C-alpha positions in Angstrom: -29.8 -1.8 -1.9 -27.8 -3.9 0.4 -24.6 -3.3 -1.5 -25.1 0.5 -1.5 -25.5 0.4 2.4 -22.5 -1.8 2.7 -20.2 0.6 0.7 -21.7 3.6 2.5 -21.0 1.8 5.8 -17.5 1.0 4.9 -16.7 4.8 4.1 -18.4 5.8 7.4 -16.7 3.3 9.5 -13.3 4.1 7.9 -13.7 7.8 8.4 -14.6 7.3 12.1 -11.7 5.0 12.6 -9.3 7.6 11.3 -10.9 10.4 13.2 -11.4 8.7 16.6 -9.1 5.8 16.3 -6.0 7.7 17.3 -7.7 9.3 20.2 -8.8 5.9 21.5 -5.5 4.3 21.2 -3.7 7.1 22.8 -6.1 7.0 25.7 -5.9 3.3 26.2 -2.2 2.4 25.6 -0.2 5.3 26.4 0.9 6.3 29.9 -1.0 9.6 30.5 -1.7 12.0 33.1 -3.6 15.3 33.7 -1.4 18.4 33.9 -0.9 20.0 37.2 -2.2 23.5 37.7 1.3 25.0 37.0 1.7 23.0 33.8 -1.9 23.9 32.8 -1.0 27.5 33.2 2.3 27.1 31.3 0.5 25.3 28.4 -2.1 27.9 28.2 0.7 30.6 27.9 2.5 28.7 25.2 -0.7 28.0 23.2 -2.2 31.4 23.4 0.0 33.0 20.6 -1.1 30.4 18.1 -4.9 30.4 19.3 -5.0 26.7 20.1 -8.1 25.6 22.0 -8.8 22.2 23.0 -11.3 20.4 25.4 -8.7 18.4 27.4 -4.8 18.1 27.8 -3.0 14.9 28.6 0.7 14.5 29.3 2.8 11.7 28.4 6.1 10.7 30.1 8.9 11.4 27.6 11.0 8.8 29.3 14.2 9.3 31.2 17.1 10.6 29.4 19.5 7.7 28.6 23.3 7.7 28.0 25.6 4.9 27.2 28.3 6.5 29.0 30.2 7.5 26.1 28.4 10.5 24.9 25.6 13.1 25.9 22.3 11.8 27.0 19.5 11.3 24.6 16.8 13.7 24.5 13.0 13.1 24.6 10.7 13.1 21.6 9.1 16.5 22.2 5.8 15.3 20.7 2.8 17.6 20.5 -0.5 16.4 18.6 -4.2 17.3 18.8 -6.5 14.1 18.3 -10.2 13.7 18.4 -13.2 15.2 16.5 -14.6 18.7 17.1 -15.7 19.0 20.9 -13.7 16.2 21.9 -10.3 17.6 21.0 -7.4 16.4 23.2 -3.9 18.0 23.3 -1.3 15.3 23.7 2.2 16.4 24.7 5.3 14.9 26.2 6.7 16.3 29.3 9.9 17.4 27.8 7.8 20.0 25.8 7.5 21.8 29.0 10.6 21.1 30.7 13.3 21.0 27.9 12.2 22.9 24.9 12.9 26.7 24.3 9.7 28.7 24.7 9.9 29.7 20.8 10.1 26.1 19.8 7.0 25.0 22.1 5.0 28.2 20.9 5.8 26.9 17.2 4.7 23.4 17.8 1.5 24.6 19.4 0.8 27.0 16.7 1.2 24.3 14.1 -1.3 22.1 15.9 -3.6 25.1 16.2 -3.2 25.5 12.3 -4.2 22.0 11.6 -7.3 22.2 14.0 -8.5 25.4 12.3 -8.2 23.9 8.7 -9.8 20.5 9.9 -6.9 18.6 8.5 -7.7 15.4 10.6 -11.2 15.5 9.4 -10.1 16.0 5.9 -7.8 12.9 6.2 -10.7 10.9 7.7 -13.2 11.9 4.8 -10.4 11.1 2.3 -9.7 7.6 3.7 -13.5 7.0 3.8 -14.0 8.1 0.3 -11.2 5.8 -1.0 -12.2 2.8 0.8 -15.9 3.2 -0.1 -15.0 3.6 -3.8 -12.8 0.3 -3.5 -15.7 -1.3 -1.8 -17.9 -0.3 -4.7 -15.6 -2.2 -6.9 -15.4 -5.4 -4.7 -19.1 -5.6 -4.3 -19.4 -5.1 -8.1 -21.7 -2.2 -7.6 -19.8 -0.3 -10.3 -18.0 -2.1 -13.1 -14.4 -2.9 -12.6 -13.0 -0.6 -15.1 -14.8 2.6 -14.0 -14.7 2.0 -10.3 -11.0 1.3 -10.4 -10.6 4.6 -12.3 -12.6 6.2 -9.5 -10.6 4.7 -6.8 -7.5 6.4 -8.4 -9.0 9.7 -9.1 -10.4 10.0 -5.7 -6.9 8.9 -4.1 -4.9 11.4 -6.3 -7.3 14.2 -5.6 -7.2 13.4 -1.8 -3.4 13.3 -1.9 -3.2 16.8 -3.7 -6.0 18.4 -1.5 -4.4 17.0 1.6 -1.1 18.8 1.0 -3.0 22.0 0.2 -4.7 21.7 3.6 -1.5 21.1 5.3 0.2 24.0 3.8 -2.7 26.2 4.7 -2.4 24.9 8.2 1.2 26.0 8.3 0.3 29.3 7.0 -2.2 30.0 9.5 0.4 29.1 12.1 2.9 31.4 10.3 0.3 34.2 10.4 0.0 33.7 14.2 3.5 33.5 15.4 5.9 34.1 12.3 7.0 32.1 9.6 10.6 31.7 10.6 9.5 30.8 14.1 7.5 27.9 12.8 10.3 26.7 10.6 12.9 27.0 13.3 10.6 25.0 15.7 10.2 22.2 13.1 14.0 22.1 12.7 14.9 22.2 16.1 12.6 19.2 17.0 13.9 17.3 14.0 17.5 17.9 15.0 16.5 16.8 18.6 15.2 13.6 17.3 18.3 13.1 15.1 16.5 13.2 11.7 16.9 15.2 8.6 13.8 16.9 7.4 13.0 15.1 4.0 12.1 16.7 0.7 9.6 15.4 -1.8 10.3 13.1 -4.6 8.1 11.0 -6.9 7.3 8.6 -3.9 5.8 11.3 -1.7 3.1 12.1 -4.5 1.1 9.4 -3.0 1.2 10.8 0.6 -1.4 13.1 2.1 1.2 14.6 4.4 3.7 16.7 2.6 7.4 16.2 3.6 8.7 18.1 6.5 11.6 19.6 4.4 9.1 20.9 1.9 7.1 22.5 4.5 10.0 24.2 6.2 11.1 25.4 2.7 7.8 27.0 2.0 7.9 28.8 5.5 11.3 30.1 4.7 10.1 31.5 1.5 7.1 33.1 3.1 9.4 34.6 5.6 11.6 36.0 2.8 8.5 37.4 1.0 7.4 39.2 4.1 10.6 41.1 4.6 
């Protein structure tokens, strides 16, 4: 009975850590502030097309643009993320989303987060991690035989990776339905360019990731846009 409780506890604690941990870490370790009335109104207008609804908004300083004197100044990270469980959801965004990004790009990023909220992507990841660690705890505590327990860990992990990708693609599809497939794809590409990265596409190594590569997500959105024409 104790081993069953331990395995269950490992799963629950792991799921809670994934669901609530990023919110706690962001609140505790980042330089955050509440938006001004003007910023709140701006965010509301940008979030409305995608239907994003959160309980709180926190703005993080993007940092001053820097230049080494031999080229253009670097740009901010343009980060947008919704963290926290239902009824405690917080929208975190950097200042440059409001000051530097084109409106279409900002709308696309907020719509993408709205899609993830609507499909409970963060909650799925938390449950998936909890399930994998609970299965692993069952093996470690010898609650289940090693062979069958290890097979269960592998099975739960692979199913979680596959399902997580489906949930993310569904989230992107919801964003595309709200603001347009090309608009969301353009937004992803513009932010990747801003950060100086090339959107990756999947290979065998990405089979073991819940989050599909950004390049694959963009490609799906482009295909969806072509089908809509």
